[in-house]
N, C-alpha and C positions, 0 to 999 in steps of 0.2 A: 614418491609423492611429496617429499620434503622440499620446501621452497628455499631458494638461496637468500642470503642476507640482503642482496640488492632488490630482490622481488618483494620480500615481505619483511618489514621491521617489526619485531614483536613489541607488544605493549610493555612488556617487562623492561625492555631497554629504554623506552621513553620515560618510564616512571621509576627508573632504577634508584635515583637519589632520594625519591620521595617515599617509596614503598618497600624498597629492598627486595623486589621480586624479580627473579631471573629464571626463566625456563625456556631453553632453546630447543626442547624436544617436541615442540608442537608440529603436528603433521598437516595442519590446515592453515588457511589464510587467517590473519590476525586482524582485529579491528583497526580502524584508521589511527595514524600516528597523532598523538596529542602534542600540543604546543602550549606551554605555560605563557600567560600574558606577561609575566615579569622577566622572562628570558628572551634575549634577542633572537629574532627569527633567523633561522638558517636559510640561506638562499636555496630555493627549490631548484631541482635539476631542470636543465634546459630541454625543451621539447623541440624536436627537429622534424620538419616536414619531409615526406617521402621525396626522394630525388626525382621521381617521375611525375610529381604532382603538376598538373597543368594550371594555367592561369584561371582566374575567375571567369566563370561562364556567364554570358549575358543571356537572360531569358526574356523573350518578347512574346506577346500574345496579341490576338485580334483587338483586345480591349485597349492595349497600350498604343497600338498603331492608329486606331480609328476613333477612340474616345478622347474628347477634350472638353472637360466640363469645368467652368470656373466655379470657385467656391463662393458661396454666399454666407460668409462667416458671421456677418453682423446679426442676422436673425437667429442663427442656429445655436451658437455657443454663448450668447448673452455677454456678460461682463468680460469674460476672459478673451473672447474672440472678437470683440468690437474693434480692437486696434490692429487686427491682423491684416496684412496686405492680401490682395488676390493672389492665388497660387496657380502658377502655370505648371501643369503636370509634366508636359513633355520637356520643359526646360529646367525648372527648379528641381523636380524630383530626380530626373536623370542626372543633373549636375551634382546634387548634394548627396544622393544616396548611392547611385551606381558608380560614379566616377571616383572610386577609391584608388589610391596608388596601387598598381599591380605589382606582384612579386615576380621578378624574372628569374628563370632557372638557367643558370650558367654552369657549365662543367668545371670552369677554372676557379670560380669563386667558392669560398667556404661559407660558413654561416656567420652572421653578425648579430649579436644579442642586442635587441632593441630594449632600451631601459627608460624608465621614468625617473627623473631626479629624485633622490631621497628614497628610492625603493630598490630592493634587490632584484636582479634579473630573474624572471620566472618563465620567459617564453622567448624562443629564438625563431627567426624567419630566414629564408634564403636571402642572401645579401643582394643589394642592388649595386650596379657597377659604380655609380657615382652617388655616394651616400650624402655628400654635402650639397647635392643639387637642389633638394627641397627638404629642409629639416622639419618643417611643419607637417608635411605629408608623412615623413618617416615616423615622427612621434605619434601621429594619429594612427598609423598602421599598427604600431606595437601596442597602443593602449587598448584598442578594441579586442584583440585576442586575450589579453590578460583579464579584462573585465568579463568577457564572455566565459572564460574558464571559471571565474569565481561564481557567476550566475548558474552555470550548468552544474558545477560541482555541488552547490547547495541543493539544487534540485535532485541530484543523484543520491546524495547522502542523507537527505531528509526522508527516511524510510517511512515514518508515520504518515507523511503526505502522499508518498508514492503508493502506499497501500490503502490510504483513506481509512485509517484505523479509528474506531470510535473511542477506544481506551488503549492508551499506550502501555506496553509492558514495562515493568520496572527496570529491566535490564537495558531497555532502549535508552534510558536517561542516565545509566550508570554502567558504562562499558567496562570500566576497570573492575568493578565488583563482579560483573558477569564473567569476565575473562579469567579472573582468579578463582572464583568460587564455583563456577559452573563449567566453563569451557575446558579448563585444565584440571578440574577436581576429580578425585577418585569417586568410586561408588559410595553412596551414603550408607549409614548403618542400617542393618536389617533387623527386624524383630526376632526374638528368640523363638525356637520351634514351638514351644508351648503356646505362645501368644498367637502365632499364625494358625495353629490348630483351633484355638478358641474362636477366632474370627470365622473360620469355616463352619464350625458348629453353630454359631449364632445365626448365620445366614440359613443354614439348613433347617433350623428350628424356628425360623421367622421371628427371631428376637432382634429386631432392627435397632432397637435402642442400644443394646449392648454392643452390637457391631459398630454403630456410628460413634459411640463414645470411646470405645477402645481404639478405633482407627484414628480418631482425632487426637487422642493422647500420644499415639505413635508419631504422628506428624509433628506435634509440638516438641517432641524429643529429638526430632531430626532423623527419625527412622522411616525408611520407605516401606510402605505396607506390603508390597509385593507386585509382581508383574500383572496379576489379574485384577488389581484393585479398580482400574478404570472400567473394565468390563462389568464387574459386579455392581458398581454404582450406576452405570447406564441401565442395567437390568432392573435395579430398584426404581429408578425414575420412570421406567416404562410400565412397571407392574404394580407398584404400591397403590392400593385401592382404599380410599377413605370416604367413599360415597355411600357405603352401606349403612343402613339404620341399625346400629348396634352399639354396644359399649366399647369404650377405649378407642373411639374414632380419632380422638386428639393425638393418640400415639402415632397412628399411621400418617396423619396429616403433617405433623411436625417432623416425622422421620423423612417424609418426602422433601420438605423444605431443607432439612439438614443434609440430606444426601447430595442435593444440588450444591449447597455451600461447601461441603466436604470435597467434592470434585474440583471446584475452583481453587480451594485452598491447597490441594495437593499439586495442582498445576503451577501455582505461584511458588510453592516451597521447593518443588522439584521440577523446574521448567524444562521444556524440550531442548533448550540450548545446553543443558547438562549433558555433555557428550557421552559420558559413560552410561547414561540412562536411555540412550537413543534406541537400543534394541527393544526396550520395554514399550516405547511409544510405537515403533514400527509393528511390533507384535500385536498391540492393541488394535491397530487399524486392519490387520490381516486376520484376526480371530473373529469368530461369530458370536452369537448370543445363545443362551439356553432356550430352546424351543418351549420348554415347560413354562417359562416366564411370559411367553407371548400368548399362549392360549391352550385350552384343553382340547387338543385335536389329536387325531391318530398320528403315529409316527410316520406313516406313509403319506400323510396329507398335512405337512407342516404349513404354518401361516406364511413362512418365507422359505424358499429353497436356496437362498443365497448363503454363502459361507463367510462373508465378510460383513463387519458391523455396518459400514456405510450403505452397502447394498441392501441389507436387511431393513434399515430405516427408510430407505427410498421405496422398498417394496410395501412397507406399511403405509407410507404416504400415498403411493399410487392407489392402494386399495381404498383408502379413505376418500380420495378424490373421485373415485368411480361411484361410490355408494352414498355420498353425502350430498345433500341439497345445497344449492348455491347460497341461500340466505344464511346457512350455518357457517359456511366458509368465509363469507364477507363480514360476519359479526365479529367485531373487535372488542366487545364489552369484556370478554374474559381476560383480555390483555391488561386491562386496568388493574386487575387483581392477580396478574401473573407473578408468581413467586419466584421465578427462575433467577432473577438477578437483583431485584429490589427489596423483596421482603425477607430475604434470608438473613439480613443483618438487623432487622427491626426488633425492638425489645420483646414483642409478643412471641417471636419465633426464636429468641435466643435463650429461652428458659431452660433450665436443667431438666432433661428428659429422664434422668435417672429416678425422679420421684414417681414416675408412672410405673405401676405394677404390672407384671406379666404373670398370670396365674392360670388356674384350672388344669384339667388333664392335658398333658402336653401332646399326646398322640391325637386326641380329638381336635385340639387346637391346630396342629399341623395339617391334618386332613382338611379341615374347614378352610384354612388359609390357602391351601394348595389350589382350591377351586376358585377362590375369590381374588387372590393376589396375582392376577394375570392381566395382560394388556387387553385381551378380548373381553374381559368383564367390565372394562371401563365404559362410561358413557361416551357418546360420539365427541362432544365438545372437549372432554378430557383427553381423548385419544389425540386430537389435533394439537392440543397444548403440549402433551408429553413428547410428541414427535419433534416439535420445533424447539422444545427445551433441549432435547438431545442434540439436535443439529447445532444449536448455539454453543453447547459444551464442546462439541467437536471443533467448531470454529475457533473457540478460545485457544485450543492447542495448535491448530493449523496456522492461525494468524501470528501467534507468538513465535512459532518456529520459523516461519518464512521471514518475519521481520528481523530476527536475530541472525538467521542464515545469511541474509543479504548484507549485513554489516560484517560478519565474520569472513565472508567470501566476496568482498567488494572488488577483488581483482580476479581476472580470469574466470568470471562466473560461468561462461559458456562451457568451460572444461570441467568445472566442479559440479554443475547442477545435475548431471546424470551419473555421478560417481555413486557406486552402490553403498559406500560407507558414509557419505556426507550429503546425499541428495535431500532436498526439503521433503517434509512429510506430505505436502500437497502433490508433489511429483509421485510419491509412493501411492497415495490415495487414487489419483487419476490415471496412474499407469502410463505416464508420459514417457516418450523416448525421444531421441535426437531427431528421428525422421517421422514420428507419428504424434500428432497432437489431438486429432479427432479420434480419441480412443472410445472404448465402450462406455467407460464411466463418464467421460465428458459428454457423450451423446445423451446419456441418461439424465445428467444434470440439466442440460438444455431442454430435454423433453418434459421433465417434471416441472421445471419453471414455466414453460410455455403452456402446459395444460393447467397448472395452477392459476396462471393469469387469465386463461380463458374461462375457468370456472368461477372467477371473481374472488379469489383469495385476498384477504385484506392486505394493505400495503406493508404493515409492520412485519407480517410473516413472509411476504414476497421478498422483502429486503434481506431476509436471512438467506434465502436461496440465491439472491443476487450476489451476496458476499462470496459464495462458493464460485460463482462465475468470475468474479473479480480476481480472486486468488488464482484461479486457473489461467486467466489471461495474463496476469503479471508474471507467473512462473513461465508461461510460454514465451512471452516477450523477453524475459531475462535470458532464456536459452537462445534467443535469436540475436542477442547483442554481439556485435563484431568487435573483437579485440585487435588492436594494432600495436605497433612498436612504441607509440607515444601515448597510448591509453585506449579506453573504450569509447565507442561511438554512441553518444547519448545526447539528446533524446532521439531515438530511432525506433520505428515500428517495423518489426520483422515481417517478412512475407508469409511465414507460416502462421503467425498470429493474426495477420489480416485475413487469411483464409479461414482461420478458426472463427473469427468474428462473423465472417460472411456465412459460415455454416450455421452459426447460432441464429442469425437472421432468417435463414431459410427454414429452420425447424420452427422458429417462432411464427413465421408466416403460415406454415402448414397447419398450425393449431389455431391461428387467429386470422381468418381471411376477411372478415367483414367489419369489425369494430375498430375504427381509427383510435378511439379512446384507449384501447389496450396498448397500442403502440406508443402513444404519448405518455401513458403511465409508466411503461417499461423504460422508455428513454430517460425519464427523470429519476428513475431508480438506479440506473447505471452510474456508479460512482467513480470509476476509473476514466479519466478524460478521453484517452484515445479509443477506449471501447465505446464511449457514448458518441463521439463524433464520427467514428467509422460506422456505427449502427445507423446514425442519421444519414450518412452518405449512401448507405444501401437502401434506405427508405425513399430518398428524394431523387437519386441519380441512378442511371443505368450504365453509364460509362465507367471505365476502369481508371480514370485519371485520379491520382491521389487528392484528397481533400486538403486544400491549403487556402490561405487568404486570397491568392490569385484566382483560384477556381470560384470562390464565393464572389469576388469582385466582378469577374466576367459574367457570372450568372445574374447578378443584380443589374449590371450595365445592359445586358440583353433583355432585361425586363421579363424574364421567364416566369416571375411570380404572377404576371397578368394572365397566364393560362389557367390559373386557379380562381374559382368563383369566391366572392365573399361569403362568409358564413351565413349571412341573412338570405342569400339567394339559393342555398343548397336545399334541395327537396329532402335528402336523407343525410343530415349532417354527420352522422357517425359512420358513413360508408365512403365518403370522399374527403380528401384533405382540403381544407379551406385556405383561402389566401392568407388569412391571419396565422393559421397554423404553419403554413409553409415559411413565412418570414420569421416566425418565432423559432422554428427548428433550425433554420439557416443561421440565425444569430447565435443560438446556443452552440451550434457546431463551431462557429468562429470563436466564441468565448472559451470553449473547452480546448481548442487547438492552442490558443494564446496562453492559456493557463498551464498547459503541459510544457510548452516551450519557454515559459517565463518571458514572453515578449514585452510585457509592460515593465517588468523589472529591468530588462536589458535596455530598453529605451531610456528609462530614468537614469541608469548608470552612465551611458555614453553621452547623453544630452546634457545632464547636469554635472557631469564629472564627479559623481558621488562614488564613494568607496563602499563596496558591499562587505558586510561583516561576515566572518566565518561562523559556521555552526559551532555550538559548544556542548559539552557534556560535563558530568561531575566526576570527581575522583576522591579518594580517601584523603584525610588530613595527613600532612607530612610529619615525619619524625614521631610516629606514634610509638614505635618500638625500636630499641637499639639493635640494629642488624648490620651485618657486613654485606659484601657484594653479592653473595649467593642468595640472600633473602632469608637466611636461617637465623632464628633468634640466638643471640649471644648471651647465654645464661651467666657467664662470668661477668660480662659487662653489666647485666642487669643487677647481679648481686652487689657489684661494686657501687652502683648508683641507686641502691634500693631506697635509701633515705630521700634522695632527691625525687625519685619517682613517686613515692608516697605523698610527699608534700605537693607535688603537681596534681595528683589525683584529688587531694583535699581542697586545694585552693583555686584550681582553674576549672573552667567549663570547657567541655569538649567542643572543638571548632566544628562548624558546619562544613559540609563537603564543598571544596572550592570548585569553581568553574574553570574548565580548561578548553582550549580551542581544538577543533578537529581540523587537521590539515586538509588541503585541497586534494580531491581525488585526481587520479590520472585520467583526464578526459582528452580525447583526440580533438584538438582545435586546429583544423586545417582550412584551406581556402574554400572548400565545399560547404562546410557548416557556416562559415562567415557569410558566404554568398546567400545561403538559405535565410539567415536572419535579416540580411539587408533587403532581400526581395520581399520578405514578409512585411517589413515596415513600409516599404514602398507601396505595396498593394493595399495596405491598410489606409494609407493616405489617399490613394486613388478611390477607395471605397467611401471615404468621408465625403469627397467631392461629388461622387455619384449620388449618394444618399441625399445630400443637401439639394442637389438639382432636382431629383425626383420628388422630393418633399414639396418643392415649389410648384411642380407641374401637376402632381396628383394629390390634391388636398384631402381627398377622402381616405387616403391610405395613412395609417398611423405608423410613422417612423420614429416615434419618441424614444422607444427602447434602444434602437440602433444609435441614435444621436447621443443618448446618455452614455452608452458603452464606449462608443468611438471617441468621446471626449476624454477618455483616459489616455488617448494617444494624440496629444496636441500636435497639430501640423507644424507649428513654429519650431517645436523641438526636433521633428524629423528633418525639416528643411535646413535647420541650422546645426545639424549633427556634426558635420566636419569643421565648420568654423569654431565651434565651442571646443572641440577636441584640440584643434591647432592652437587656440589661444591659451588653453590650459597647459599645453606642453611647452609653450615658449618660455 
């Protein structure tokens, strides 16, 4: 399983002179190579196209052959477009976008590195027989792959955006710290046996204050409380009851808040990217909960018959959805006082709980609490809140883990994602395999979400369930990525993931057959771009043609939106899609497609000849300790320089962590991907002309949002793409 030095360069080698860390025993992929801004860039390795690669394929459609609509730019784009000439689609677009110099495959020729003056060669293409025939075309041909590589590499390595994370993990912005202190670190210290025994006794005797305070002290000392700590905290969140009218209610309320904060603190201190702790996290997902904490029921009639924690929580949620009225589910007032993430750090909840006294006969106390401190004893509103607090806590682990896993295994992800030792926790949770994506757990997630949407669950809580769907889809598409000799093919939507999205749509449709508003609400909750536009594709179209700007342009040109009635003419507005909704969904699909592919950024780069900056991260300050090449502290050296070190500590201020660049990822940039981006820009230009023409013809239809969005793709940039490239290369 060890990777060769050519396949994976460890972070220790990159920061060897700065941090003195060198560890070549790593068994997994290492985070991307860092490049200091002060150090001259090393020429990147040349990428070579496959020998059998064919020339760029020309795609034509009925729209291209039959439609010819002059642009009316003076009225549509105001000041910017007033000076634009009329655009001839068939001539200008085809000449300026399609007719790029083709790469000829010859068996006798080798490869010629196409370079830009002043830059190191970073991309190689098949040579043309007469290189001096057209230097401008040659320079333009090499510039596009290089800039496209930079655009797609940033999309690929920007994990926070790929996962649409609300809160970025600390390790995501400090890869050097994560790699040294988590990825390669040994197990943390464990508490002594007497402390572990005292924790168990405190829980058994319902002394929550003692348990929480003792566990918090352990975490502050860097001691991992034990493999069952996550399960015990989830049980506390589900069972602590502070709604009874009796004394010491503040103890239980504050214990509830503190248990949530303690769970998050343990995840931050001992994150799932800590490789030696991975078995504890996997065990947490595969263990169940104490049935006594859920309800006072007979052993042969448990509240949940599942054996895994996530299944148990879904069982509780399904039971609530069956028995609770819709107005209770849609009520979001409780969220304003939701203590799960916001109030745990407030002053009123950060008081020292040790001042609260735990008294009276212990046996009577335990028996009384055994009956009251259960999930079943909670009011209905509290049950819903506790379930979604637990779901958010689980998400905190799953999102943290998948984000760091994607950076640690940014190469050969398809091979690593199903490895028993290194697979992401979301793969463990959903039981994904190489050949099966629609698993039992995946079906349950889709069904619970669909039923919750049908019952009218508030958007804030629906978004929690949607995040599970997003993680599932990202993990599935990561497994579908194709690796080639020159890099990974990205962005690319795998067939199994497309099928999974289609199955999600079918399940949602089976639970929501009448109300269009449910579909609209769900579409705008889907945060992953390709999940959203594929879902829209399933809603609006019945054919299997992939959703692209070409498909949208053809649909608009054929005026299929006229088949839908305006909203004012619908007798049952919530049972049929209106014309306004159809155009709105189609525009959102285009927007999500372009966002995922970085089309706007790519157009800006190639049209304005702008250089896209690399992503950056932080690293530790250099020369902090006197070390030699192995990264071990040299005590003799420190003793010799002790006076100098003491003076530095007294007189200097510690430097902030400097920013370092992340090198480009190995992305497959071949003629196919270049052709896709060219065709997308071409059809976006066609769509501009069609929208402007239809706006003049159909004044009653509001195309304002379309024109506003398409103005981000100025036609003068697209039609002058090649001349600007050639001029810049001269």
